[in-house]
Structures are given as C-alpha cells and as structure tokens.
MARROVEX-360021 format. One line per field, with one value per residue (C-alpha): residue in one letter; x, y, z. Coordinates in pm, 1 decimal, always signed. Each point is the difference from the previous one (the first is absolute). Layout:
res [A:...] .
xx [X:...] .
yy [Y:...] .
zz [Z:...] .
//
This chain:
res [M:A:D:P:Y:A:T:L:G:V:A:R:G:A:S:E:K:D:I:K:S:A:Y:R:K:L:A:K:E:L:H:P:D:R:N:K:D:N:P:K:A:A:E:R:F:S:E:V:T:R:A:Y:D:L:L:S:D:K:D:K:R:A:R:F:D:R:G:E:I:D:V:D:G:N:P:T:S:P:F:G:A:G:M:G:G:G:F:G:G:G:G:Q:R:G:F:R:H:D:G:F:E:G:F:G:G:Q:Q:E:G:V:D:I:S:D:L:F:E:G:L:F:G:G:R:G:G:R:G:Q:P:G:G:G:M:G:G:G:P:F:G:G:M:G:G:G:R:R:P:P:A:K:G:A:N:V:Q:Y:R:L:K:V:S:L:T:D:A:A:T:L:A:P:Q:R:I:T:L:S:D:G:K:T:I:D:L:K:L:P:A:G:V:E:D:G:T:Q:M:R:L:S:G:K:G:E:Q:G:P:G:G:R:G:D:A:I:V:T:I:E:I:A:P:H:P:F:F:K:R:D:G:D:N:L:R:L:D:L:P:V:T:L:D:E:A:L:G:G:A:K:V:K:V:P:T:A:E:G:A:V:M:L:N:V:A:P:G:S:S:S:G:K:T:L:R:L:K:D:K:G:L:T:R:K:D:G:S:R:G:D:Q:L:V:T:L:Q:V:D:L:P:S:A:D:S:E:A:G:A:E:L:A:K:R:L:G:D:W:H:D:T:R:N:P:R:A:K:L:G:V] .
xx [-12249.4:-295.9:-191.6:+208.2:-121.8:+128.3:+291.3:+106.3:-217.4:-252.5:-372.7:-166.4:-15.9:+350.4:+146.2:+291.0:+201.8:-52.3:-24.8:+362.5:+148.3:-119.7:+211.0:+265.6:+43.9:-23.6:+220.1:+265.7:-69.8:-39.6:+267.9:+204.9:+319.0:-45.5:-163.8:+250.4:-50.5:-387.9:-208.0:-338.7:+117.1:+58.4:-329.5:-154.4:+159.4:-113.5:-337.7:+15.5:+124.2:-289.5:-254.2:+151.0:-15.7:-288.4:-174.5:+237.0:-197.4:-338.7:-158.1:+99.3:-81.4:-327.9:-49.9:+112.2:-239.2:-283.3:+98.5:+133.9:+323.7:+138.0:+350.8:+231.1:-221.6:-133.1:-368.8:-261.7:-181.5:-244.6:-260.8:-6.7:-7.5:-306.2:+191.5:+289.0:-277.5:-161.5:+334.1:+212.6:+153.2:-344.3:-149.4:-446.4:-61.2:-20.6:-253.6:-323.7:-35.4:-71.1:-86.0:+422.3:+64.7:+286.1:+209.1:+368.9:+282.0:-123.6:-371.8:-6.4:+3.0:+16.0:+322.6:+32.9:+273.7:-178.9:-243.7:+243.6:+137.7:-269.0:-150.8:+283.5:+197.9:+240.4:-158.1:-187.7:-290.8:-286.7:+85.4:+330.9:+312.1:+178.0:-255.8:+7.9:-372.5:+160.2:-181.4:-237.8:-25.1:+278.6:+264.9:+259.5:+32.4:+3.0:+309.7:+229.2:+62.5:+122.1:+444.4:+45.1:+55.2:+376.0:+11.5:-25.4:+219.1:+172.8:+10.1:+373.3:+35.0:+384.5:+159.4:+276.1:+255.7:-75.3:+371.3:-73.9:-279.5:+148.7:+342.1:-243.1:+246.4:-143.8:-171.9:-35.0:-283.1:-124.1:-311.4:-191.7:+141.3:+334.5:+181.9:+105.9:+48.2:+184.3:-263.1:+119.4:-231.2:-162.4:+41.2:-175.8:-156.9:-172.0:-156.4:-315.1:+202.9:-76.3:+169.9:-92.8:+193.8:-108.5:-22.0:+75.4:-346.7:-214.8:+39.7:-308.3:-139.4:+102.9:+310.4:+123.1:-152.4:+167.9:+235.6:-186.4:+343.6:-189.3:+315.8:+5.4:+244.8:+151.2:+55.2:+326.6:+196.6:+151.3:-200.9:-221.9:-279.7:-79.7:-175.9:+322.4:+209.9:+190.9:+77.3:+237.6:+42.7:+354.2:+240.6:+191.2:+248.2:+29.2:+327.5:-48.4:-330.6:+140.1:+394.0:-137.9:+55.1:+26.4:-230.7:-47.7:-401.9:-181.2:-163.4:-165.7:+297.6:+219.2:+201.5:+142.8:+129.9:-216.3:+132.0:-144.4:+33.3:+141.6:-309.1:-223.0:-335.4:-188.4:-319.2:+258.4:-79.1:+247.3:-61.4:+160.6:-59.6:-164.4:+71.4:-383.1:-226.9:-34.9:-297.3:-143.5:+116.2:+390.7:+37.4:+112.6:-126.9:+202.7:+133.2:-95.4:+262.0:-150.6:+261.7:-26.5:+243.3:+41.6:+165.6:+168.5:-238.4:+136.2:+154.7:+248.6:+282.3:-1.3:-285.6:+274.7:+236.8:-210.2:-162.4:+319.2:+118.8:-295.3:+62.1:-198.4:-136.0:-327.9:-115.1:-223.1:-169.7:-438.5:-32.8:-373.7:-36.2:-213.8:-231.0:-112.3:+144.6] .
yy [-4825.9:-342.5:-43.0:+40.3:-289.2:-209.1:+191.2:-111.6:-325.1:+53.9:-21.0:+301.1:-84.1:-114.9:+111.5:+253.6:-273.0:-238.7:+270.8:+177.8:-393.9:-7.8:+398.8:-195.5:-270.8:+158.4:+253.7:-220.6:-128.9:+247.4:+245.6:+178.3:-51.9:-389.6:+103.2:+160.5:-161.7:+15.6:+387.3:-192.1:-100.3:+319.7:+54.8:-232.5:+143.3:+359.9:-192.3:-205.7:+313.4:+196.8:-248.5:-71.1:+373.6:+75.4:-334.2:+29.3:+349.4:-86.4:+323.8:-12.2:-341.0:+8.7:+285.8:-152.6:-352.5:+260.7:+153.1:+339.9:+4.0:-149.2:-288.3:+303.9:+162.1:+290.4:+147.9:-277.4:+181.1:+236.2:-76.2:-362.0:-248.8:+65.7:+280.2:-297.9:-199.5:+287.4:+171.5:-310.8:-208.3:-131.0:-64.5:+28.4:+88.1:+408.3:+251.2:+125.8:+361.8:+186.6:-289.2:-100.7:-338.2:-235.5:+199.5:-174.7:+76.7:+181.5:-45.3:-22.3:+373.6:+121.8:+108.6:-18.5:+148.2:+327.7:-23.7:+34.3:+246.7:+186.6:-31.6:+29.8:+251.0:-79.3:+113.2:+291.5:+8.8:+221.7:+337.6:-36.0:-3.8:-261.4:-184.7:-14.3:+39.5:+216.7:+15.8:-338.9:-344.8:-92.2:+353.4:-190.6:-205.7:+249.2:+130.7:-294.9:-368.1:-135.0:-92.7:-354.1:-169.3:-110.8:-328.2:-223.8:+133.4:-305.0:-96.6:-136.0:-173.5:+65.8:-176.4:+246.4:-64.9:+198.0:+102.3:+69.3:+226.6:+149.1:+139.9:+62.1:-261.1:+36.1:-351.3:-128.0:-98.0:-256.5:+180.9:-252.1:+65.5:-161.2:+346.5:+76.4:+323.1:+191.7:+79.6:+299.6:-47.1:+345.1:+126.3:-106.0:-349.0:-226.3:-374.2:+91.7:+324.8:+15.4:+163.8:+107.7:-71.1:+218.4:-183.4:-300.6:-219.3:-103.3:+110.8:+225.9:+155.0:+308.3:-61.8:-277.0:-5.9:+15.6:-264.2:-37.8:-124.8:-75.7:-85.0:-245.3:+37.8:-344.7:-152.5:-4.5:-300.0:+280.1:+311.8:+135.4:+332.6:+202.2:+296.4:+236.0:-249.1:-257.4:-313.4:-278.2:-146.1:-64.7:-331.3:+145.6:-276.4:+89.0:+72.3:+270.2:+123.3:+19.0:+116.3:+205.6:+25.2:+100.3:-321.2:+30.1:+68.1:-38.9:+296.6:+2.7:+134.3:-217.6:-42.8:+252.3:+4.3:+93.0:+76.2:-256.8:+204.3:-200.7:-212.3:-83.3:-130.6:-190.3:+213.3:+304.6:+218.6:+201.7:+258.0:+16.7:+293.1:+38.9:-356.5:-53.6:+29.4:+305.3:+224.1:+243.6:+250.7:-184.0:+15.1:-408.0:-125.8:-227.5:-272.2:-160.4:-214.1:-249.6:-211.3:-360.3:-203.4:-302.7:-257.1:-268.5:-379.5:-197.1:-253.5:+199.4:+56.6:+382.4:-138.4:-267.0:+323.8:+289.3:-226.3:-85.1:+359.8:+115.3:-322.1:+34.8:+365.6:+97.9:+345.3:+145.2:+250.9:-105.9:+159.3:-133.8:+285.0:+239.0:-299.8:+27.1:-358.4] .
zz [-16781.7:-62.3:+361.7:+314.1:+139.9:-323.9:-17.5:+325.4:+5.1:+269.3:+81.6:+48.1:+387.1:+45.4:+337.2:+46.2:+78.4:-337.7:-200.1:+191.0:-66.1:-340.0:-67.0:+119.1:-162.7:-318.4:+72.1:+19.6:-258.2:-272.4:+172.5:-257.5:+183.9:-95.0:-348.5:-94.6:-381.2:-7.3:-65.9:+70.1:+297.5:+160.9:-140.9:+180.3:+305.5:-121.2:+43.8:+248.1:+245.5:-114.7:+56.2:+346.6:+66.3:-12.0:+162.6:+351.3:+26.8:+131.7:-95.6:-399.2:+14.6:+96.0:-235.6:-220.6:+103.5:-23.5:-327.0:+76.9:-113.5:-242.3:+38.3:-29.7:+273.6:-262.8:+87.5:-224.2:-321.1:+210.4:-250.0:+91.8:-168.1:-284.1:-164.6:-30.0:-211.0:-163.3:-110.3:-35.8:-328.6:-108.5:+276.6:-19.0:+386.2:-120.4:+103.7:-217.9:+18.3:-379.8:-167.1:+4.3:+185.2:+42.1:-92.2:-74.7:-84.7:-331.4:-163.0:-363.3:-171.6:+393.1:+109.7:+398.8:+52.5:-161.6:+228.0:+248.4:-90.7:-39.4:+338.7:+131.9:-149.9:-157.2:-285.9:-89.3:+248.1:-43.1:+27.1:+69.6:-183.7:+190.3:+48.9:+342.9:+206.6:+264.6:+295.8:-104.8:+165.5:-142.0:+59.0:+64.4:-271.5:-276.6:-104.1:-104.8:+112.0:+274.4:-85.4:+51.0:+262.4:+144.5:+44.8:+345.8:+274.1:+97.9:+393.5:+164.2:+324.1:+89.0:+325.0:+193.2:+296.4:+333.3:-23.8:-395.5:+131.7:+300.7:-252.7:-288.5:-235.8:-329.5:-144.7:-352.7:-95.2:-348.9:-180.8:-201.2:-316.0:+143.0:+53.0:+318.0:+149.8:+307.1:+280.9:+257.5:+288.8:+101.4:+460.0:+203.2:-151.6:+117.7:-2.9:-309.4:-81.1:-432.5:-270.5:-335.5:-261.5:-339.9:-311.9:+125.7:-12.9:-362.3:-357.1:-38.8:-271.1:+135.7:+184.3:+273.1:+371.8:+303.5:+190.9:+401.1:+258.0:+263.4:+249.9:+327.3:+247.1:+64.9:+354.4:+152.1:+115.4:+346.1:+6.1:+55.8:-177.8:+355.6:-197.0:-207.6:+230.6:-37.5:+347.6:+94.2:+237.0:+37.7:+158.8:+244.1:+201.3:+389.0:+51.5:-311.7:+266.3:+304.5:-136.5:-275.2:-351.0:-352.8:-233.0:-385.9:-28.0:-330.1:-158.1:-348.8:-165.7:+166.1:+345.3:+196.3:+366.2:+316.2:+332.6:+253.2:+389.1:+292.4:+183.9:-274.9:+52.1:-214.9:-111.5:-68.4:-266.2:-200.3:-232.9:-324.6:-189.2:-394.0:-90.3:-45.3:-261.4:-199.2:+32.0:-251.9:+53.1:-39.7:+307.9:+237.1:+306.0:+219.0:+90.9:+344.0:+140.6:+288.1:+175.3:+105.5:+159.1:-147.2:+329.0:-172.4:+66.5:+343.0:-208.4:-232.8:-34.7:+92.9:+280.3:+171.2:-23.0:+165.6:+297.6:+129.8:-64.8:+255.4:+245.8:+289.4:-20.8:-4.0:-100.9:+299.3:-144.2:-44.1:-385.9:+45.0:+284.7:-144.2:-166.9:+406.8:-25.8] .
//
C-alpha cells in the first residue's frame, strides 16, 4: 500500500474529521457491493480501509509519522535506514568494514548471499556443522531462514442492529475480493468487539493474512441498551391503565402479550425475562418495559369523548404530596 495519507487523499496534518470524511466518501464509492464487476475497485477499497484503520488510531498514526511502524502496522527495521542503503539494490550509502565498502545487491566477483550465509549460519560457519553461530551475538539467527511472511490483514467494520446483537442473528459480510460469507456473532457481543477470520486477508509469500471484523452496534429507534437488558417505553391508553389489559409489546424476537394490571400509572416498569442481550455464558438479560399513559389531545374525537364521560368529576387526590407541594 502507498502512503496512507495519499491513499485517502489528505494532507499529513489533516484532522480526524477530515480523515473520517475522506474515508466515508471513498468507501461509499469503492464498496464491492457497488462494483461487483470491477476487481480493481475492490483492491482500492481494501487499501482505503487499511489506510483509515492506521490513521484513525491516534497511537498508530503517531508511530507511523515518527517512522516507528510501516503502513501495515509492523515495526520498521531495527537496524535503521542505513542498513537499507548499505544492503539495498545498488545503493552507495554502505558502510566500511575490513576493506569492503558500499555493498550493493552483488559486487563484481562477490556473492553477497555467500557472505550472509557464512555470517549467520545458513551454510556452514567456522567449526559448526550446521553453520549456526550458536551463542554468538547473532545466536537467534543461526540455523535457518525466517519463514516467508503472510499477507497483510484486512480490516472491516460491520454495523449490526441492536436486536440482531441481542439474538446473535447471523450476519452477511462482503470481503474485498467480492465474496460474501455469513458470520455468527459471539455471545456477549458489544460495540467494538473484534472477530478474526483466518486466511481471509491479502495473499502473501507465506499464505493469506486474516480479516479483522470490528462490530458496530447501531442505535435502535425504540430499544435502549442497559447493560445486558433492553429498555422500552410502552404507550398505553387511559382505559388500559385504569382497568387493566393485555397489550402487545415488541421484543428483539417479535411481539408478545403483556399483562397490564388495573390502576397502572405512568413510570411503572414490568419485566420480560430472558428477552435482553445474550451474555458471554449464553444466558440472556431481560427486557424492562416502562408504561407511559398516553392521553388523547383535547381537540381530538377521543379527547372530546373522554371529557364528556368525566363530566364534572375531579380527582381530589394530591399526587404531588410526597414532593412537599
């Protein structure tokens, strides 16, 4: 991936708001669902997402700006930039040691791979059959080569409804290569929960990296989360509250019947067992239903009928007495 700032089209000093705005615009334009016949768009979508994941993390962005990590979040070379120039392809910024100067990829008559293998133990070092340097200063390097690196991980964000999170409903996600897979949400899922999909990242010499899916639980129009419980304000009519009734109430899994006792007031909370969110142990929280007595407006037909029925009757109680007024 190129410089993440260039990938998002923002300056290095861009604010978090500018970075987020740039990402949203590009993600909407390049999303695989809108570019099913354009594999290049899917590749760009992956690059844009990786760039945003790096720059939206304050710590990673600062470390990248200081040159401590690369665009994939991996630590940069512990030997610094000088080694890169000394052993790179044709660079002239090398170092001087025992008469050797400015190593390129291969000097005339000298195979650099032979030098390294003799130094680090790849092909027979002095006095040791395997070439390992044993307990020398490069002990960890003696004996074999590093395994080929896997491809980069790919970051995804998946928005999940609050009711789906409560019931752990399966989710479908489209990967950067255009393929879709169904995900099973983990018990105890919360906003920010991450799921790792092994082998669903980018291809590399040592195999594919992973896909990291971050869950974002979307707000619901009438359910509110309260720990492992769901809260709901339920409107009831005056006659339902006074005389009692069985009323329909929505839950994450569909409507159920709820008994409203006679004389129920606004603010009374009823409990529906095991209708909340799924905990990590597989059990469920509850749904807490708070009654709200809904009176008709005075100029409505129902309001006029209610006023007619009440006539001159007045409630002589003082419901505010406990407030000292």
